[in-house]
C-alpha positions in Angstrom: -0.1 -6.2 2.8 0.4 -2.5 2.9 3.3 -3.2 5.4 5.6 -4.0 2.4 4.8 -1.2 0.6 5.5 1.0 3.4 8.6 -0.6 4.1 9.9 0.4 0.7 9.4 4.0 1.7 5.8 4.1 -0.1 7.8 2.3 -2.9 7.1 4.5 -6.3 7.1 1.4 -7.9 3.4 1.2 -8.1 2.2 3.5 -10.4 3.8 4.9 -13.8 5.8 7.7 -12.1 7.3 5.1 -9.7 11.1 5.9 -10.8 10.9 9.2 -10.5 9.2 9.9 -7.3 11.2 7.3 -5.2 14.6 7.7 -6.7 14.6 11.1 -8.0 12.3 13.4 -5.8 13.9 12.3 -2.4 16.7 14.4 -4.1 14.5 17.2 -4.6 14.5 20.0 -2.3 10.9 20.9 -2.3 8.4 19.3 -0.1 5.3 17.0 -0.5 2.9 16.5 2.3 2.9 13.4 4.7 1.0 10.1 4.5 -2.4 10.7 5.1 -1.9 14.4 5.7 -2.5 17.6 3.6 -1.3 20.1 5.9 1.8 18.9 7.4 5.5 19.4 5.3 7.8 16.4 4.9 11.2 17.9 3.8 13.3 16.0 1.2 16.1 13.5 1.9 19.2 16.1 1.4 18.6 19.2 3.2 16.8 16.9 5.8 19.6 14.6 6.3 22.1 17.3 6.7 19.7 19.3 9.0 19.8 16.1 11.4 23.5 16.1 10.9 24.2 19.4 11.8 21.6 19.1 15.1 23.7 15.9 15.8 27.0 17.5 15.6 25.8 20.3 18.0 24.7 17.7 20.6 27.8 16.2 20.1 29.7 19.3 21.1 29.2 19.0 24.5 30.4 15.4 24.5 33.3 16.7 22.6 34.2 19.3 25.2 34.6 16.5 27.6 37.9 15.4 25.8 39.3 18.8 24.9 39.0 21.9 23.3 40.5 20.6 19.7 37.7 17.9 19.5 35.4 20.3 20.7 36.6 23.0 18.2 36.5 20.6 15.3 32.9 19.5 16.2 31.7 23.1 15.8 33.5 23.1 12.3 32.1 19.9 11.0 28.6 21.2 12.3 29.0 24.6 10.2 30.2 22.9 7.0 26.8 20.7 7.2 24.7 24.0 8.3 25.8 25.5 4.9 25.8 22.8 3.1 22.0 22.0 4.1 21.4 25.7 3.2 22.9 25.4 -0.6 20.7 22.1 -0.8 18.0 24.1 -0.1 18.1 26.2 -3.1 18.3 23.2 -5.4 14.6 23.1 -6.3 14.6 26.8 -7.5 17.8 25.8 -9.7 16.3 22.9 -11.0 13.0 24.9 -11.9 14.9 27.6 -13.6 17.1 25.3 -15.5 20.1 27.2 -14.2 22.8 24.9 -14.9 25.7 26.8 -13.7 24.3 27.6 -10.6 23.4 24.0 -10.0 27.1 22.9 -10.5 28.2 25.7 -8.3 25.9 24.6 -5.5 26.9 20.9 -5.9 30.8 22.2 -5.9 30.0 23.9 -2.5 28.1 21.1 -0.9 30.6 18.4 -2.1 33.7 20.7 -0.6 32.2 21.1 2.8 31.1 17.5 3.2 34.0 16.2 2.0 35.9 18.2 4.6 33.8 17.4 7.4 34.2 13.6 6.7 37.9 14.1 6.5 37.7 15.8 10.1 36.0 13.1 11.7 38.2 10.3 9.9 41.2 11.9 11.6 43.3 9.9 14.5 41.6 12.3 17.3 38.3 11.4 16.1 38.9 7.9 16.1 40.8 7.7 19.8 37.8 9.5 20.8 35.3 7.0 19.9 37.2 4.4 21.7 36.3 5.9 25.0 33.4 4.0 26.6 30.2 5.8 26.4 31.3 9.0 25.2 33.0 6.8 22.2 29.8 5.6 21.0 28.6 9.3 20.8 31.6 10.4 18.7 31.5 7.2 16.5 28.0 7.9 16.0 28.6 11.5 14.6 31.7 10.4 12.8 29.5 7.7 11.0 26.5 10.0 10.2 29.1 12.6 8.5 30.5 9.9 6.5 27.3 8.8 5.5 26.2 12.1 4.2 29.4 12.6 2.5 28.9 9.2 0.6 25.5 10.6 -0.4 26.5 13.9 -1.5 29.6 12.8 -3.7 27.9 9.6 -5.3 24.2 10.3 -5.3 23.6 14.2 -5.7 25.4 14.4 -8.9 23.0 11.7 -10.9 20.0 12.9 -8.8 20.4 16.3 -9.7 20.5 14.9 -13.4 17.7 13.4 -13.0 15.0 15.8 -11.7 16.3 18.0 -14.3 15.3 15.3 -16.8 12.0 14.5 -15.2 9.7 17.6 -14.9 6.4 16.1 -13.9 4.5 19.0 -15.5 5.8 18.0 -19.3 5.3 14.0 -18.4 1.7 13.9 -18.9 0.7 12.9 -22.4 -2.5 14.3 -24.1 -5.5 12.1 -23.9 -4.1 10.4 -20.7 -0.6 8.8 -19.5 3.0 9.3 -19.3 5.9 9.9 -21.4 8.0 7.1 -20.6 11.5 8.2 -22.2 12.7 10.1 -19.4 12.3 7.2 -17.2 14.1 4.6 -19.5 16.7 7.6 -20.0 17.0 7.5 -16.2 17.8 3.7 -15.7 21.5 4.2 -16.1 21.6 6.8 -12.9 19.4 5.1 -10.4 22.0 2.0 -9.8 24.6 4.7 -8.9 22.0 6.6 -6.5 20.9 3.0 -5.0 24.6 1.9 -4.5 25.3 5.2 -2.7 22.2 4.9 -0.2 23.4 1.2 0.3 26.8 2.4 1.3 25.7 5.3 3.5 23.3 2.7 5.2 26.1 0.4 5.8 27.8 3.2 7.7 24.7 4.1 9.9 23.9 0.4 10.7 26.9 0.7 12.6 26.0 2.9 15.0 24.9 1.6 18.6 21.7 3.9 19.4 21.2 2.3 22.7 24.5 3.9 23.9 23.7 7.1 22.7 23.2 10.5 25.0 19.9 12.0 24.7 21.6 15.3 22.4 23.2 12.4 20.0 20.4 9.9 19.9 17.4 12.0 18.3 19.2 13.3 15.6 21.2 10.1 14.9 17.5 8.4 14.9 16.1 11.0 12.4 19.0 10.6 9.9 19.0 6.8 10.1 15.5 6.5 9.4 15.6 8.6 6.3 18.2 6.3 5.0 16.8 3.4 6.3 13.3 4.3 4.4 15.2 5.4 1.3 17.9 2.7 0.8 15.2 -0.2 0.3 13.2 1.9 -2.1 15.7 2.5 -4.2 16.7 -0.7 -4.3 13.2 -1.9 -5.4 13.2 0.9 -7.9 16.5 -0.2 -9.3 15.3 -4.2 -9.6 12.1 -3.5 -11.0 12.3 -0.4 -13.1 12.5 -2.4 -16.3 9.4 -4.3 -15.2 7.9 -1.2 -14.4 8.6 0.2 -17.7 7.3 -3.0 -19.7 4.3 -2.8 -17.1 3.3 0.7 -18.5 3.6 -0.9 -22.4 7.3 0.0 -22.9 7.9 -3.0 -24.8 4.7 -3.2 -26.3 0.8 -2.8 -25.3 -0.6 -4.0 -22.2 -4.1 -5.0 -21.5 -5.6 -5.0 -17.9 -8.7 -5.8 -16.0 -9.6 -3.4 -13.3 -12.5 -4.8 -11.1 -14.4 -2.6 -8.8 -15.6 -4.1 -5.8 -19.0 -3.1 -4.2 -18.6 -3.1 -0.6 -22.1 -2.4 -0.2 -22.8 -6.2 -1.0 -19.7 -7.5 1.1 -17.5 -9.9 -0.2 -14.3 -11.5 1.2 -11.8 -9.2 -0.3 -14.4 -6.4 -0.7 -17.5 -6.2 -2.3 -19.5 -7.5 -5.4 -17.0 -7.0 -8.2 -20.0 -6.8 -10.8 -18.6 -3.6 -12.7 -15.2 -3.8 -14.4 -13.2 -2.1 -17.4 -11.0 -3.1 -19.4 -7.7 -0.6 -20.0 -4.7 -0.9 -22.5 -1.6 0.9 -22.1 1.0 1.2 -24.7 4.3 3.5 -24.5 2.7 4.9 -21.2 -0.5 6.2 -22.9 -3.6 4.8 -21.2 -7.1 3.6 -23.0 -10.4 2.7 -21.8 -11.0 -0.3 -24.4 -14.5 -1.4 -22.9 -16.7 -1.4 -20.1 -18.3 -4.7 -18.4 -21.0 -5.8 -15.7 -22.0 -8.9 -14.2 -24.9 -8.5 -17.0 -22.3 -9.3 -19.9 -21.5 -12.4 -19.0 -25.6 -13.6 -19.0 -25.9 -12.1 -22.3 -23.0 -13.5 -23.7 -24.4 -16.7 -22.4 -21.4 -17.6 -19.8 -23.1 -16.8 -16.3 -24.0 -19.9 -14.5 -20.9 -21.9 -15.7 -17.9 -23.0 -13.9 -14.6 -22.7 -16.3 -11.7 -23.0 -13.4 -10.5 -26.1 -11.9 -10.8 -25.2 -8.1 -9.9 -27.9 -5.5 -12.9 -29.8 -3.9 -11.6 -28.7 -0.3 -11.9 -24.9 -1.5 -15.3 -25.3 -3.3 -16.5 -26.7 0.2 -16.0 -23.4 1.8 -18.3 -21.3 -0.4 -22.1 -21.5 -1.5 -22.6 -23.3 -4.9 -22.5 -20.2 -7.0 -19.0 -19.2 -5.9 -16.9 -20.1 -9.3 -19.9 -19.9 -11.7 -21.4 -16.2 -11.1 -18.9 -13.3 -11.6 -20.6 -11.4 -8.8 -19.1 -13.9 -6.1 -15.7 -14.4 -7.7 -14.4 -12.7 -4.7 -16.0 -14.3 -1.8 -12.6 -16.0 -1.5 -9.8 -14.1 0.6 -7.2 -15.8 -2.0 -7.0 -12.9 -4.9 -5.0 -15.4 -7.1 -7.9 -17.5 -7.3 -10.2 -14.5 -8.0 -7.9 -13.7 -11.2 -8.3 -17.4 -12.1 -11.9 -17.2 -12.3 -12.0 -14.2 -14.2 -9.3 -14.8 -16.7 -11.1 -18.2 -17.8 -14.6 -16.5 -17.8 -13.0 -13.8 -19.8 -11.6 -16.2 -22.2 -14.3 -18.8 -22.7 -16.5 -15.5 -23.2 -14.6 -13.7 -26.0 -11.2 -15.2 -25.9 -9.5 -12.4 -24.0 -6.5 -12.9 -21.7 -5.4 -10.0 -19.6 -1.8 -8.9 -18.7 -3.0 -8.3 -15.3 -6.1 -7.7 -13.1 -6.3 -5.0 -10.5 -9.0 -4.7 -8.0 -9.8 -1.7 -6.3 -13.0 -0.2 -4.3 -14.8 3.2 -3.9 -13.0 4.0 -0.9 -9.7 3.8 -3.1 -11.2 5.9 -5.7 -12.1 8.5 -2.8 -8.4 8.1 -1.7 -7.3 9.2 -5.4 -9.9 11.7 -5.6 -8.5 13.4 -3.0 -5.4 13.6 -4.9 -6.3 14.1 -8.4 -9.4 16.5 -7.4 -13.3 16.2 -8.1 -14.4 15.3 -11.2 -18.2 16.4 -12.8 -20.0 13.7 -14.1 -23.6 14.4 -15.9 -23.9 18.1 -14.1 -22.8 16.4 -10.6 -19.6 16.8 -8.7 -17.8 13.7 -7.4 -15.4 14.0 -5.0 -13.3 12.4 -2.0 -16.0 13.7 0.4 -18.8 12.1 -1.6 -17.6 9.4 -3.7 -18.4 6.5 -1.4 -21.8 7.0 0.1 -23.0 7.9 -4.1 -21.6 5.0 -5.4 -22.4 2.6 -2.6 -26.0 4.2 -1.2 -27.5 7.0 -3.1 -27.1 5.6 -6.5 -29.4 2.7 -5.3 -31.9 5.4 -3.7 -31.9 7.3 -7.4 -31.5 4.3 -9.8 -33.7 1.7 -8.2 -33.5 -0.4 -11.2 -30.4 -2.6 -11.9 -30.1 -1.3 -15.4 -30.2 2.2 -14.3 -27.5 1.8 -11.8 -25.1 0.1 -14.1 -25.5 3.0 -16.8 -24.7 5.4 -14.2 -21.8 3.4 -12.7 -20.4 3.1 -16.5 -20.8 7.0 -16.9 -18.8 7.4 -13.5 -16.3 5.1 -14.7 -15.4 6.8 -17.6 -15.4 10.0 -16.6 -13.3 8.9 -13.4 -10.7 6.9 -15.5 -10.4 9.8 -17.9 -10.0 12.0 -14.8 -7.2 9.8 -13.2 -5.2 9.1 -16.2 -4.5 12.6 -17.3 -1.4 12.7 -14.8 -2.2 16.3 -13.9 -1.4 15.1 -9.9 1.2 15.2 -7.4 3.1 11.4 -7.8 4.0 11.4 -4.5 0.8 12.0 -2.8 -0.9 9.6 -5.2 1.2 7.0 -3.8 0.7 8.3 -0.5 -3.0 7.6 -1.4 -2.4 3.7 -2.7 -0.2 3.0 0.2 -3.4 3.8 2.3 -5.4 2.0 0.3 -2.8 -0.7 0.8 -2.9 -0.8 4.4 -6.9 -0.9 4.5 -6.8 -4.2 2.1 -8.4 -2.6 -0.5 -6.0 -2.9 -3.2 -5.0 -6.3 -4.9 -2.4 -6.6 -8.1 -1.9 -9.9 -10.3 0.2 -10.0 -13.4 1.0 -12.9 -15.9 4.3 -11.5 -16.4 6.7 -13.5 -13.6 9.0 -9.8 -12.6 6.0 -8.2 -12.2 3.9 -10.5 -10.2 7.4 -10.7 -8.2 6.9 -7.3 -7.8 3.3 -7.0 -6.4 4.0 -10.0 -4.1 7.4 -8.5 -2.7 5.2 -5.4 -2.0 2.4 -7.3 -0.3 -0.3 -6.8 -3.3 -1.0 -9.7 -4.2 -3.8 -10.8 -2.2 -2.7 -14.3 -1.9 -3.3 -17.0 1.0 0.1 -18.0 2.1 1.2 -21.6 1.5 3.7 -21.2 4.6 4.1 -19.0 7.7 7.6 -17.9 6.5 7.1 -14.1 5.5 3.9 -14.0 7.5 1.3 -15.6 9.5 -2.1 -14.9 8.2 -5.2 -15.6 10.4 -8.1 -13.9 8.7 -12.0 -13.1 9.2 -13.6 -12.5 6.2 -17.5 -11.3 5.3 -20.0 -12.4 2.6 -23.2 -11.0 1.8 -25.9 -13.4 2.1 -28.9 -11.3 1.7 -28.3 -10.2 -1.8 -28.7 -6.4 -1.7 -26.6 -3.2 -0.7 -27.1 -3.3 2.7 -23.7 -3.5 4.0 -22.8 0.1 3.4 -24.3 0.7 6.5 -22.1 -1.8 8.1 -19.2 -0.9 10.8 -16.8 -3.1 12.3 -13.9 -3.5 14.4 -11.5 -6.4 14.7 -9.2 -7.2 17.5 -6.6 -10.1 18.8 -5.4 -11.4 21.8 -2.9 -14.6 22.6 -2.3 -17.2 25.0 1.4 -17.9 24.5 1.7 -21.0 26.7 -1.2 -22.5 24.7 0.0 -21.3 21.0 -3.3 -19.5 20.5 -4.7 -16.7 19.1 -8.4 -15.3 19.3 -9.8 -12.9 16.8 -12.8 -11.2 17.8 -15.1 -8.8 15.3 -17.3 -6.5 16.3 -20.2 -6.0 13.5 -22.8 -3.0 13.5 -25.8 -2.5 11.0 -26.7 1.3 11.1 -29.0 1.3 7.8 -31.7 3.7 8.5 -35.3 3.7 8.1 -35.1 5.9 5.0 -33.7 3.4 3.0 -36.2 2.3 0.7 -34.4 0.9 -2.5 -35.5 -2.6 -3.3 -32.3 -3.0 -4.5 -30.9 -2.3 -1.4 -32.6 -4.3 1.0 -32.2 -7.6 1.5 -33.9 -9.8 -1.0 -33.1 -13.2 0.6 -34.4 -12.4 3.8 -38.2 -12.9 3.3 -37.3 -16.7 2.7 -35.9 -16.9 6.3 -38.6 -14.8 8.0 -36.2 -11.9 8.4 -36.7 -8.0 8.2 -35.1 -7.1 4.9 -33.0 -4.5 6.8 -31.4 -7.3 8.5 -27.8 -8.5 7.4 -27.1 -12.3 6.7 -23.5 -12.5 6.7 -21.5 -15.6 5.9 -18.4 -15.3 8.3 -14.8 -17.4 7.1 -12.8 -18.1 10.1 -9.2 -18.8 8.3 -6.3 -20.5 10.2 -2.7 -20.2 8.9 -0.7 -23.2 7.3 -0.2 -25.7 9.8 -2.8 -24.3 12.3 -6.5 -24.8 13.0 -10.0 -23.2 14.0 -10.5 -25.1 17.5 -13.8 -22.9 18.5 -16.1 -20.4 16.8 -18.7 -17.9 18.5 -21.0 -18.8 17.1 -20.5 -22.2 17.5 -22.8 -22.9 14.9 -24.6 -20.8 11.9 -27.6 -18.9 13.3 -29.3 -20.3 10.4 -29.1 -23.9 9.8 -27.4 -25.4 7.1 -25.2 -23.0 6.3 -21.7 -24.5 8.1 -19.2 -25.3 6.2 -15.6 -26.4 6.4 -12.4 -26.8 4.0 -9.2 -25.3 3.0 -7.7 -23.2 0.4 -3.8 -23.3 -0.2 -3.2 -25.3 3.1 -5.2 -22.7 5.4 -8.0 -24.7 6.8 -11.4 -22.7 7.5 -14.5 -23.0 8.9 -17.6 -20.7 7.9 -20.7 -19.6 10.4 -24.0 -17.5 9.4 -24.9 -14.5 11.2 -27.6 -12.0 11.5 -27.0 -8.7 12.2 -30.5 -6.9 13.0 -31.2 -3.1 12.0 -29.9 -0.7 14.9 -27.8 -4.1 16.4 -24.4 -5.3 16.5 -22.9 -9.0 16.9 -19.9 -10.2 17.8 -18.2 -12.8 16.1 -15.1 -14.4 17.4 -12.7 -17.3 16.3 -9.6 -19.3 18.7 -6.8 -20.8 16.3 -4.5 -23.4 17.5 -1.1 -22.1 16.0 1.3 -24.6 14.4 4.8 -25.4 15.9 8.1 -23.8 14.7 8.9 -20.5 14.1 6.0 -18.0 12.7 6.6 -14.9 10.8 5.1 -11.5 11.5 1.1 -11.6 12.3 -0.8 -10.5 9.2 -4.4 -10.2 10.8 -6.4 -10.2 7.5 -10.1 -8.8 7.2 -13.0 -7.8 4.9 -12.8 -3.9 3.8 -16.0 -2.1 4.7 -17.0 1.2 3.1 -15.9 3.0 6.2 -12.4 2.3 8.4 -11.6 -0.8 10.2 -9.8 -0.3 13.8 -7.7 -3.2 14.2 -6.2 -4.0 17.8 -3.7 -6.6 18.4 -2.9 -7.2 22.4 0.6 -7.4 23.2 0.1 -10.8 24.5 0.7 -12.2 20.5 4.3 -10.4 20.5 6.1 -13.3 21.9 4.2 -15.9 19.5 5.3 -13.9 16.2 8.4 -12.7 14.7 8.6 -9.0 14.9 7.6 -7.0 11.3 10.5 -5.7 9.7 
């Protein structure tokens, strides 16, 4: 699901600063870090595009020499104009920061003159004739198209882009008490369509390039420039279409109330873990406020635990333990996040009449990614950072606070402090979006909204966590884990997922290797498996209910193990047209267990393969064998 987020160039649509970072910061001449890195620098679009363009012209000069001195001289002149324009664009960031309007205007005028002159040159009859010559002509055409694309961006996107980065000063957007000032984003709405249309027009130019016919000296720079345009154009399209929705989600048209659930990977569930802890957040005109905190104990106190309030089809209920739809701790046993949302919405409505505008799901690993950007936070004299957050919240806390009440109090304090820290807005929005993108890639971040436009955005970005009803946009094959030991053992669980295919048989076999590395030093009764003794198992063994899901129209035709390792746990059913089987396996302390399923795929076209799995407390390596390529449409 993170693929879609990446496809929109880390779409800035997922945060309160989305419009600024996608549509405006791309115009800035400063740098931010590359996704997943802290040291490597990523140049912004304007100087980077032109840097590639003059490199391209330099490589093409030798090609032009074949056609005559005049063309060669013009190629050098075009290169020089683009090189000078790049140098000028490199000064925009400091000019914006200094509020030097005269300097900005002079810089923009200089760049416009140079790129327009270069574009006029490459549209001359000489260049047009040269582009018709076999082999060499494709390279000349590529140079012409890239130069025209750059001219379009400078002419049409740069002026409003400069205005937006001047208006949107990130340092001044943060609101006292947490949140962001929405007014500058509201003012930017008129400029974003212009910038988006310019990138779309530039993309139309570069889409006509025949990359397979280019010489190496031309192909490299062309590929770099096309990559920038291809990434930025869809991002701006999303921001252009959804900025009003994003502003509404941030309370621009009235306050919004969101439920944020924290999935505890130490007690694993299909989409992450036991969602025992949650907070209720209000957003009004960009300002965040923590309204309340809750845990599974809340519903016992209110008398609503143990009852089912949602209408769930029998075929879906058949896949899960009887507790699934009755206790909030088990609402995430399904890989279908919309079902989880329905269960929570109906539970809260019955408990206190609340109906949320949206439900957001994260886990401690997401928090660690966010803290890597926002910096550490102090809680009760202890510093929580990206380095220790996961271990502290999923393991150490249970050793320190062996009773549920004490650990709940600790988690409540941590939640409040981290919420205040993250909503302060004192962090780089581009880096934060990279952190959220990484979380989405790892299948740890899910969003659901009652507003139809907001939900469409979540779906388009692949963050809805839904089981698909067909295989058009993606073909989902999944292996999911649910804890049956009743403990916090799975902080110590590691997994690796792989898939191979048999194209002639139209089957896919998914294999998951599970490893239990819990040390002898873990003694908390809250961590060790409470149910294990009922089955004659050590409390350090992991009892895992493994769910194997086929895509719509498909069928699970084999599993390993063929039956559960403890009798009475085999289940079958379907959810949203996805058939599934469950098998209970036991992973002993210090041991590994491999489970697998073979799925008979349906006939007809299949969308890109989406290999879904349960996110654990650590990274999950995923390998898809090339034998699967022929069965599925390549991802865009």
